[in-house]
N, CA, C and O of each residue as an XYZ file, in Angstrom:
664
protein
N      18.300     17.522     -6.063
C      18.051     16.116     -6.205
C      16.419     15.953     -6.735
O      16.056     14.980     -7.396
N      15.716     16.809     -6.426
C      14.286     16.736     -6.678
C      14.202     16.934     -8.263
O      13.465     16.221     -8.944
N      15.009     17.957     -8.817
C      14.927     18.150    -10.272
C      15.407     16.962    -11.004
O      14.830     16.636    -12.041
N      16.429     16.273    -10.550
C      16.893     14.970    -11.079
C      15.857     14.002    -11.101
O      15.693     13.325    -12.117
N      15.067     13.842    -10.005
C      13.904     12.910    -10.072
C      12.912     13.233    -11.082
O      12.529     12.441    -11.943
N      12.520     14.404    -10.944
C      11.523     14.948    -11.945
C      11.896     14.821    -13.449
O      11.035     14.563    -14.290
N      13.246     15.015    -13.773
C      13.704     14.793    -15.174
C      13.736     13.402    -15.469
O      13.482     13.039    -16.618
N      14.060     12.443    -14.441
C      14.057     10.991    -14.689
C      12.621     10.599    -14.918
O      12.291      9.941    -15.905
N      11.800     10.992    -14.035
C      10.293     10.620    -14.197
C       9.672     11.094    -15.475
O       8.891     10.390    -16.115
N      10.028     12.289    -15.833
C       9.562     12.741    -17.205
C       9.965     11.908    -18.331
O       9.200     11.624    -19.252
N      11.327     11.470    -18.235
C      11.844     10.479    -19.288
C      11.096      9.227    -19.273
O      10.714      8.692    -20.314
N      10.866      8.721    -18.031
C      10.188      7.485    -17.930
C       8.794      7.668    -18.412
O       8.347      6.779    -19.137
N       8.086      8.618    -18.140
C       6.760      8.965    -18.586
C       6.679      8.962    -20.155
O       5.718      8.454    -20.733
N       7.666      9.515    -20.784
C       7.708      9.586    -22.218
C       7.737      8.179    -22.785
O       7.081      7.874    -23.781
N       8.527      7.314    -22.115
C       8.756      5.924    -22.412
C       7.543      5.094    -22.010
O       7.265      4.159    -22.762
N       6.817      5.284    -20.991
C       5.840      4.576    -20.451
C       4.845      5.396    -19.718
O       4.870      5.465    -18.489
N       3.846      6.108    -20.545
C       3.035      7.055    -20.007
C       2.043      6.535    -19.074
O       1.408      7.320    -18.371
N       1.847      5.203    -19.005
C       0.829      4.649    -18.023
C       1.426      4.512    -16.563
O       0.712      4.157    -15.625
N       2.715      4.798    -16.422
C       3.306      4.734    -15.029
C       2.685      5.739    -14.189
O       2.237      5.298    -13.130
N       2.541      7.047    -14.408
C       2.002      7.892    -13.490
C       0.619      7.698    -13.229
O       0.188      8.048    -12.131
N      -0.224      7.138    -14.163
C      -1.622      6.993    -13.913
C      -1.937      5.514    -13.232
O      -3.072      5.194    -12.880
N      -0.891      4.741    -13.108
C      -0.997      3.393    -12.586
C      -1.284      3.406    -11.052
O      -0.795      4.301    -10.363
N      -2.092      2.402    -10.485
C      -2.350      2.484     -9.115
C      -0.954      2.087     -8.381
O      -0.042      1.415     -8.863
N      -1.027      2.695     -7.050
C       0.198      2.435     -6.393
C       0.112      3.264     -4.990
O      -0.943      3.613     -4.460
N       1.305      3.490     -4.536
C       1.343      4.104     -3.277
C       2.747      4.796     -2.973
O       3.743      4.536     -3.648
N       2.755      5.588     -2.037
C       3.986      6.171     -1.471
C       4.306      5.889     -0.163
O       3.362      5.784      0.619
N       5.482      5.736      0.271
C       5.982      5.467      1.633
C       7.326      6.056      1.809
O       8.088      6.272      0.866
N       7.617      6.331      3.160
C       8.863      6.702      3.562
C       9.589      5.636      4.104
O       9.072      5.168      5.118
N      10.658      5.096      3.727
C      11.370      4.004      4.282
C      12.716      4.382      4.716
O      13.572      4.681      3.883
N      12.951      4.386      5.972
C      14.333      4.961      6.322
C      14.729      6.202      5.810
O      15.904      6.367      5.485
N      13.856      7.145      5.689
C      14.211      8.530      5.209
C      14.272      8.578      3.636
O      14.696      9.594      3.084
N      13.884      7.567      2.963
C      13.994      7.370      1.546
C      12.445      7.461      1.131
O      11.614      6.684      1.603
N      12.121      8.476      0.208
C      10.820      8.544     -0.297
C      10.668      7.583     -1.468
O      11.333      7.696     -2.498
N       9.684      6.549     -1.243
C       9.420      5.462     -2.306
C       8.087      5.671     -2.874
O       7.083      5.756     -2.168
N       8.078      5.754     -4.181
C       6.830      5.802     -4.934
C       6.739      4.344     -5.641
O       7.655      3.927     -6.350
N       5.665      3.674     -5.410
C       5.428      2.204     -5.963
C       4.335      2.425     -6.980
O       3.364      3.125     -6.695
N       4.464      1.858     -8.137
C       3.401      1.799     -9.088
C       3.293      0.339     -9.672
O       4.308     -0.296     -9.956
N       2.134     -0.124     -9.825
C       1.763     -1.472    -10.242
C       1.410     -1.279    -11.666
O       0.419     -0.614    -11.968
N       2.246     -1.882    -12.641
C       2.076     -1.696    -13.966
C       2.404     -3.105    -14.688
O       2.973     -4.021    -14.095
N       2.005     -3.170    -15.958
C       2.363     -4.349    -16.683
C       3.872     -4.188    -17.038
O       4.331     -3.129    -17.468
N       4.597     -5.293    -16.830
C       6.019     -5.232    -17.003
C       6.460     -4.591    -18.381
O       7.538     -4.019    -18.537
N       5.486     -4.757    -19.375
C       5.954     -4.096    -20.621
C       6.043     -2.541    -20.518
O       6.544     -1.928    -21.460
N       5.599     -1.894    -19.457
C       5.617     -0.625    -19.199
C       6.821     -0.183    -18.313
O       6.927      0.974    -17.905
N       7.707     -1.150    -18.042
C       8.828     -0.749    -17.088
C       9.756      0.331    -17.835
O      10.446      1.082    -17.145
N       9.779      0.410    -19.102
C      10.766      1.316    -19.700
C      12.008      0.830    -20.082
O      12.115      0.144    -21.098
N      13.151      1.163    -19.241
C      14.471      0.732    -19.531
C      14.760     -0.687    -18.895
O      15.768     -1.309    -19.231
N      13.880     -1.179    -17.991
C      14.108     -2.471    -17.486
C      13.603     -3.672    -18.375
O      12.691     -3.424    -19.163
N      14.049     -4.792    -18.327
C      13.701     -5.941    -19.135
C      12.257     -6.320    -18.720
O      11.888     -6.363    -17.546
N      11.464     -6.593    -19.807
C      10.059     -7.005    -19.566
C       9.998     -8.593    -18.891
O       8.958     -9.116    -18.490
N      11.104     -9.111    -18.868
C      11.125    -10.427    -18.256
C      11.198    -10.344    -16.676
O      11.023    -11.342    -15.977
N      11.444     -9.197    -16.205
C      11.485     -9.023    -14.744
C      10.129     -8.773    -14.139
O       9.182     -8.428    -14.845
N      10.032     -8.940    -12.872
C       8.611     -8.662    -12.227
C       8.882     -7.346    -11.377
O       7.936     -6.926    -10.710
N      10.009     -6.702    -11.341
C      10.214     -5.436    -10.551
C      11.347     -4.669    -11.217
O      12.258     -5.179    -11.869
N      11.173     -3.403    -10.972
C      12.195     -2.414    -11.642
C      12.344     -1.335    -10.713
O      11.322     -0.844    -10.234
N      13.477     -0.892    -10.386
C      13.836      0.275     -9.492
C      14.473      1.306    -10.182
O      15.341      1.036    -11.012
N      14.095      2.633     -9.902
C      14.888      3.749    -10.231
C      15.204      4.664     -9.084
O      14.499      5.630     -8.790
N      16.334      4.304     -8.428
C      16.748      5.211     -7.282
C      17.404      6.489     -7.722
O      18.191      6.475     -8.669
N      17.126      7.538     -7.106
C      17.659      8.863     -7.254
C      17.851      9.610     -5.883
O      17.018     10.379     -5.403
N      19.001      9.298     -5.346
C      19.364      9.886     -4.079
C      18.289      9.435     -3.052
O      18.108      8.227     -2.898
N      17.585     10.317     -2.357
C      16.547      9.845     -1.367
C      15.213      9.760     -1.922
O      14.249      9.778     -1.156
N      15.055      9.668     -3.185
C      13.790      9.373     -3.913
C      14.039      8.203     -4.652
O      15.141      7.956     -5.142
N      12.960      7.405     -4.760
C      13.078      6.225     -5.510
C      11.684      5.856     -6.123
O      10.655      5.950     -5.454
N      11.697      5.434     -7.418
C      10.542      4.923     -8.067
C      10.603      3.337     -8.102
O      11.658      2.827     -8.479
N       9.659      2.615     -7.775
C       9.653      1.174     -7.844
C       8.499      0.773     -8.714
O       7.382      1.191     -8.410
N       8.650      0.032     -9.729
C       7.618     -0.433    -10.644
C       7.511     -1.909    -10.390
O       8.539     -2.577    -10.498
N       6.412     -2.478    -10.073
C       6.056     -3.854     -9.954
C       5.137     -4.264    -10.874
O       4.185     -3.569    -11.227
N       5.417     -5.545    -11.349
C       4.517     -6.119    -12.353
C       3.148     -6.376    -11.647
O       3.095     -7.189    -10.724
N       2.079     -5.721    -12.049
C       0.814     -5.752    -11.516
C       0.298     -7.118    -11.195
O      -0.044     -7.452    -10.060
N       0.255     -7.961    -12.342
C      -0.354     -9.251    -12.192
C       0.484    -10.179    -11.237
O      -0.146    -10.912    -10.475
N       1.787    -10.199    -11.225
C       2.661    -10.878    -10.425
C       2.462    -10.473     -8.909
O       2.299    -11.335     -8.046
N       2.481     -9.227     -8.648
C       2.331     -8.737     -7.236
C       0.957     -9.031     -6.734
O       0.876     -9.586     -5.638
N      -0.114     -8.740     -7.372
C      -1.392     -8.884     -6.908
C      -1.806    -10.363     -6.739
O      -2.582    -10.721     -5.854
N      -1.245    -11.204     -7.637
C      -1.622    -12.621     -7.518
C      -0.519    -13.490     -6.713
O      -0.660    -14.702     -6.547
N       0.460    -12.848     -6.287
C       1.544    -13.515     -5.457
C       1.038    -14.026     -4.150
O      -0.015    -13.592     -3.682
N       1.725    -14.898     -3.569
C       1.484    -15.271     -2.176
C       2.085    -14.077     -1.314
O       2.878    -13.279     -1.814
N       1.674    -13.998     -0.019
C       2.256    -12.954      0.843
C       3.802    -13.036      0.891
O       4.477    -12.008      0.948
N       4.300    -14.150      0.870
C       5.775    -14.423      0.827
C       6.395    -13.727     -0.413
O       7.356    -12.962     -0.345
N       5.722    -14.084     -1.597
C       6.292    -13.621     -2.831
C       6.068    -12.005     -2.962
O       6.949    -11.285     -3.430
N       4.982    -11.568     -2.567
C       4.836    -10.057     -2.409
C       5.843     -9.289     -1.487
O       6.342     -8.200     -1.773
N       6.064     -9.971     -0.393
C       7.159     -9.433      0.541
C       8.601     -9.479     -0.069
O       9.353     -8.506     -0.016
N       8.915    -10.579     -0.607
C      10.303    -10.641     -1.174
C      10.390     -9.732     -2.266
O      11.387     -9.011     -2.306
N       9.389     -9.617     -3.304
C       9.466     -8.674     -4.414
C       9.674     -7.236     -3.949
O      10.677     -6.590     -4.254
N       8.691     -6.770     -3.205
C       8.619     -5.325     -2.755
C       9.990     -5.013     -1.728
O      10.683     -4.000     -1.821
N      10.167     -5.932     -0.907
C      11.382     -5.579     -0.044
C      12.667     -5.633     -1.002
O      13.566     -4.822     -0.781
N      12.792     -6.501     -2.002
C      13.929     -6.705     -2.808
C      14.143     -5.282     -3.550
O      15.226     -4.701     -3.624
N      13.038     -4.873     -4.032
C      13.146     -3.520     -4.899
C      13.351     -2.398     -4.036
O      14.111     -1.518     -4.442
N      12.750     -2.258     -2.798
C      13.199     -1.143     -1.878
C      14.616     -1.453     -1.359
O      15.300     -0.498     -0.991
N      15.140     -2.755     -1.293
C      16.607     -2.824     -0.959
C      17.471     -2.135     -2.048
O      18.549     -1.619     -1.754
N      16.981     -2.136     -3.303
C      17.794     -1.282     -4.311
C      17.714      0.167     -3.983
O      18.702      0.888     -4.127
N      16.560      0.627     -3.540
C      16.404      2.066     -3.103
C      17.390      2.534     -2.086
O      18.025      3.586     -2.153
N      17.456      1.544     -1.035
C      18.211      1.738      0.226
C      19.734      1.619     -0.046
O      20.572      2.248      0.602
N      20.028      0.755     -1.065
C      21.538      0.590     -1.502
C      21.901      1.936     -1.953
O      22.982      2.405     -1.595
N      21.056      2.647     -2.750
C      21.407      3.954     -3.307
C      21.377      5.042     -2.116
O      22.400      5.656     -1.814
N      20.270      5.226     -1.522
C      20.152      6.268     -0.476
C      21.022      6.144      0.838
O      21.511      7.116      1.414
N      21.152      4.858      1.231
C      21.906      4.741      2.562
C      23.336      4.146      2.537
O      24.163      4.275      3.439
N      23.512      3.465      1.355
C      24.979      2.828      1.218
C      25.738      3.337      0.124
O      26.855      2.898     -0.150
N      25.128      4.319     -0.560
C      25.905      5.079     -1.700
C      26.389      3.849     -2.661
O      27.529      3.869     -3.125
N      25.575      2.879     -2.918
C      25.857      1.819     -3.881
C      26.905      1.024     -3.548
O      27.499      0.448     -4.459
N      27.274      0.869     -2.343
C      28.415     -0.046     -1.885
C      27.901     -1.453     -1.859
O      28.698     -2.387     -1.770
N      26.568     -1.656     -1.934
C      25.962     -3.123     -1.888
C      26.279     -3.698     -0.591
O      26.175     -4.922     -0.502
N      26.634     -3.065      0.392
C      26.741     -3.696      1.792
C      27.921     -4.712      1.915
O      27.924     -5.549      2.818
N      28.889     -4.628      1.024
C      29.980     -5.621      1.101
C      29.616     -6.929      0.219
O      30.419     -7.860      0.155
N      28.552     -6.958     -0.361
C      28.227     -8.083     -1.327
C      29.102     -8.084     -2.440
O      29.291     -7.058     -3.094
N      29.663     -9.191     -2.708
C      30.376     -9.368     -4.055
C      29.667    -10.221     -4.879
O      28.838     -9.768     -5.668
N      29.944    -11.649     -4.770
C      29.210    -12.506     -5.452
C      28.584    -13.418     -4.555
O      28.119    -14.468     -4.997
N      28.511    -13.103     -3.206
C      27.952    -13.963     -2.263
C      26.444    -14.150     -2.514
O      25.943    -15.192     -2.091
N      25.684    -13.282     -3.139
C      24.238    -13.564     -3.460
C      24.060    -14.582     -4.237
O      22.897    -14.976     -4.328
N      25.045    -15.259     -4.963
C      24.782    -16.528     -5.629
C      24.201    -17.694     -4.975
O      23.606    -18.604     -5.552
N      24.431    -17.590     -3.674
C      23.638    -18.707     -2.805
C      22.146    -18.688     -2.936
O      21.445    -19.662     -2.661
N      21.660    -17.465     -3.393
C      20.121    -17.402     -3.648
C      19.822    -17.856     -4.943
O      18.665    -18.234     -5.124
N      20.630    -17.905     -5.907
C      20.463    -18.313     -7.264
C      21.386    -17.427     -8.225
O      21.891    -16.386     -7.805
N      21.558    -17.823     -9.356
C      22.617    -17.307    -10.386
C      22.274    -15.813    -10.522
O      23.214    -15.017    -10.516
N      20.997    -15.353    -10.645
C      20.615    -14.031    -10.801
C      21.118    -13.073     -9.825
O      21.350    -11.894    -10.089
N      21.286    -13.652     -8.629
C      21.717    -12.756     -7.421
C      23.233    -12.751     -7.279
O      23.709    -12.256     -6.257
N      24.049    -13.267     -8.231
C      25.450    -13.323     -8.023
C      26.069    -11.793     -8.234
O      27.108    -11.511     -7.637
N      25.535    -10.974     -8.940
C      26.100     -9.557     -8.899
C      25.744     -8.863     -7.710
O      24.639     -8.999     -7.184
N      26.798     -7.995     -7.192
C      26.570     -7.452     -5.845
C      25.372     -6.599     -5.708
O      24.885     -6.440     -4.589
N      24.809     -5.987     -6.842
C      23.658     -5.133     -6.771
C      22.360     -6.056     -6.454
O      21.489     -5.754     -5.638
N      22.383     -7.123     -7.170
C      21.143     -8.076     -6.947
C      21.329     -8.866     -5.673
O      20.332     -9.156     -5.011
N      22.579     -9.247     -5.269
C      22.769     -9.937     -4.101
C      22.412     -9.239     -2.912
O      21.827     -9.789     -1.980
N      22.772     -7.959     -2.920
C      22.361     -7.145     -1.757
C      20.885     -6.909     -1.658
O      20.313     -6.972     -0.570
N      20.253     -6.637     -2.786
C      18.896     -6.416     -2.712
C      18.151     -7.708     -2.187
O      17.300     -7.606     -1.303
N      18.450     -8.796     -2.687
C      17.859    -10.066     -2.248
C      18.154    -10.357     -0.762
O      17.328    -10.905     -0.033
N      19.480     -9.927     -0.318
C      19.804    -10.120      0.997
C      19.004     -9.155      1.955
O      18.722     -9.481      3.109
N      18.694     -8.063      1.450
C      17.810     -7.049      2.141
C      16.341     -7.651      2.246
O      15.706     -7.600      3.299
N      15.875     -8.193      1.147
C      14.472     -8.803      1.127
C      14.337     -9.875      2.224
O      13.352     -9.932      2.961
N      15.424    -10.758      2.297
C      15.352    -11.821      3.267
C      15.489    -11.434      4.678
O      14.933    -12.042      5.591
N      16.293    -10.339      4.843
C      16.396     -9.693      6.196
C      15.040     -8.967      6.582
O      14.655     -8.895      7.749
N      14.428     -8.496      5.631
C      13.145     -7.814      5.983
C      12.087     -8.997      6.298
O      11.322     -8.931      7.260
N      12.115    -10.025      5.443
C      11.230    -11.119      5.773
C      11.482    -11.831      7.164
O      10.558    -12.329      7.808
N      12.741    -11.840      7.560
C      13.150    -12.347      9.026
C      12.662    -11.447     10.032
O      12.258    -11.927     11.091
N      12.643    -10.058      9.824
C      12.304     -9.166     10.736
C      10.866     -8.864     10.800
O      10.367     -8.609     11.896
N      10.189     -8.868      9.786
C       8.812     -8.339      9.695
C       7.773     -9.411      9.216
O       6.564     -9.181      9.194
N       8.323    -10.575      8.843
C       7.364    -11.646      8.300
C       6.818    -11.024      6.913
O       7.544    -10.357      6.176
N       5.627    -11.276      6.669
C       5.011    -10.852      5.347
C       4.176     -9.547      5.656
O       3.305     -9.195      4.860
N       4.402     -8.914      6.663
C       3.966     -7.571      6.972
C       4.412     -6.456      6.071
O       5.538     -5.989      6.242
N       3.667     -6.011      5.172
C       4.126     -4.944      4.216
C       3.822     -3.650      4.562
O       4.282     -2.755      3.852
N       2.970     -3.298      5.747
C       2.538     -2.095      6.083
C       3.736     -1.101      6.269
O       3.618      0.065      5.893
N       4.945     -1.583      6.875
C       6.068     -0.519      6.909
C       6.559     -0.096      5.561
O       7.258      0.912      5.455
N       6.219     -0.832      4.515
C       6.622     -0.458      3.150
C       5.451      0.163      2.350
O       5.525      0.331      1.133
N       4.381      0.493      3.078
C       3.227      1.154      2.493
C       2.073      0.359      2.016
O       1.059      0.926      1.610
N       2.180     -0.925      2.048
C       1.063     -1.826      1.512
C       0.444     -2.558      2.647
O       1.137     -3.149      3.476
N      -0.780     -2.528      2.692
C      -1.646     -3.201      3.640
C      -2.677     -4.027      2.870
O      -3.465     -3.515      2.076
N      -2.629     -5.288      3.140
C      -3.529     -6.185      2.562
C      -4.950     -6.120      3.206
O      -5.135     -5.820      4.385
N      -5.854     -6.405      2.387
C      -7.405     -6.149      2.918
C      -7.474     -7.063      4.157
O      -7.012     -8.204      4.184
N      -8.046     -6.498      5.094
C      -8.357     -7.310      6.350
C      -7.217     -7.458      7.274
O      -7.323     -8.138      8.295
N      -6.048     -6.800      6.927
C      -4.863     -7.012      7.766
C      -4.622     -5.777      8.545
O      -4.803     -4.699      7.979
N      -4.249     -5.808      9.725
C      -3.853     -4.747     10.638
C      -2.543     -3.977     10.122
O      -1.627     -4.622      9.612
N      -2.481     -2.722     10.252
C      -1.297     -2.088      9.759
C      -0.264     -2.024     10.863
O       0.283     -0.956     11.139
N       0.011     -3.149     11.496
C       0.977     -3.187     12.591
C       2.379     -2.989     12.102
O       2.656     -3.479     11.007
N       3.265     -2.363     12.740
C       4.709     -2.233     12.269
C       5.654     -3.094     12.773
O       5.343     -3.899     13.651
N       6.797     -3.027     12.321
C       7.853     -3.948     12.605
C       9.137     -2.987     12.604
O       9.094     -1.865     12.099
N      10.137     -3.451     13.136
C      11.521     -2.714     12.945
C      12.123     -2.971     11.478
O      12.562     -4.088     11.206
N      12.138     -2.152     10.735
C      12.630     -2.326      9.348
C      14.252     -2.517      9.395
O      14.989     -1.695      9.939
N      14.650     -3.545      8.843
C      16.171     -3.741      8.834
C      16.990     -2.551      8.336
O      16.664     -1.975      7.298
N      18.018     -2.184      9.038
C      18.891     -1.113      8.642
C      19.872     -1.755      7.536
O      20.476     -2.786      7.829
N      20.012     -1.260      6.479
C      20.676     -1.845      5.296
C      22.065     -2.054      5.529
O      22.707     -2.920      4.934
N      22.604     -1.186      6.484
C      23.974     -1.252      6.947
C      24.263     -2.580      7.696
O      25.422     -2.992      7.751
N      23.251     -3.256      8.271
C      23.411     -4.435      9.190
C      23.208     -5.658      8.194
O      23.448     -6.787      8.623
N      22.791     -5.493      6.926
C      22.586     -6.717      6.034
C      23.975     -7.181      5.632
O      24.743     -6.382      5.096
N      24.343     -8.485      5.875
C      25.523     -9.030      5.642
C      25.439    -10.023      4.495
O      24.394    -10.655      4.335
N      26.529    -10.205      3.648
C      26.368    -11.319      2.723
C      26.353    -12.641      3.366
O      27.010    -12.872      4.381
N      25.512    -13.624      2.706
C      25.273    -14.970      3.387
C      26.631    -15.749      3.219
O      27.420    -15.502      2.307
N      26.812    -16.620      4.088
C      28.009    -17.560      3.871
C      27.652    -18.700      3.034
O      26.612    -19.311      3.283
N      28.419    -19.056      2.049
C      28.163    -20.305      1.280
C      28.371    -21.494      1.890
O      29.454    -22.061      1.742
N      27.412    -22.021      2.630
C      27.605    -23.182      3.353
C      26.870    -24.391      2.732
O      26.946    -25.499      3.264
């Protein structure tokens, strides 16, 4: 699995050489190794430059690219939803084997973009994280200046359920 990640990261580096030198951090989230890099969206490589986050999950390793400007200038809620959403993609791969937690098109209640199972689950995970941890990103490796690194119980992706369309 490590070889697959190294090969994938090498490919990404060829497409976006600034990724490895970009500021960021590493965290272990529910036994998944996550590397987060803050880059310009134009450096995402294979993801659309119109997005503010891009995730490359490979087994228990995962690369998360966040649009630097959006993330650093976002409100704590925006930062939390973005980072937890992208890590939701990581956990979908590492913990759910891309089953998307039973989401089909239920994510559409969040907006049209989230109608696909993969995006619906990631958004559902982000909202479950926000409900469990508030805007505390320390469990995901990010601590805001002046903020204590208090922990919380990170939601188990197997417990995230599709929302009901009410």
